[in-house]
C-alpha positions, 0 to 999 in steps of 0.5 A: 452638918459638915461642910465640903471644903470648897464650900468652907473655903467659898464662904469664907472668900465671901466673909472676905469680900464683905469686909473687904468692901465688896470691892469686884475683880479681887475673887482670886485674891479672897478665894487663895486667902480663904483656901489659906486660912482654912487650910492652916485652921485645918492643918492646927486642928489636926496636929493639936488632935495629935499633941503635935506642932504644925508640921515645916511643910505646913509653914512651906505651904502657907509661906508659898500661899502668902508669897501667891497671894502677893504675886496676885495682889500686885498683878491687880 
């Protein structure tokens, strides 16, 4: 059974929450980290299937996501 993108992100965020000690108040940080991981995996799988290296656009998106995650973490 294939999960929707949102469901996959939700499950990964839950895993991150569990492994980070179940601290409340960090849901957005966990969601963004999960989203970044899932999207990176999907892009990598597509690149492998097409036998191409990951595009620069994906690398920039991942760097942007990391930057946003750091901003969110500082704000908390």
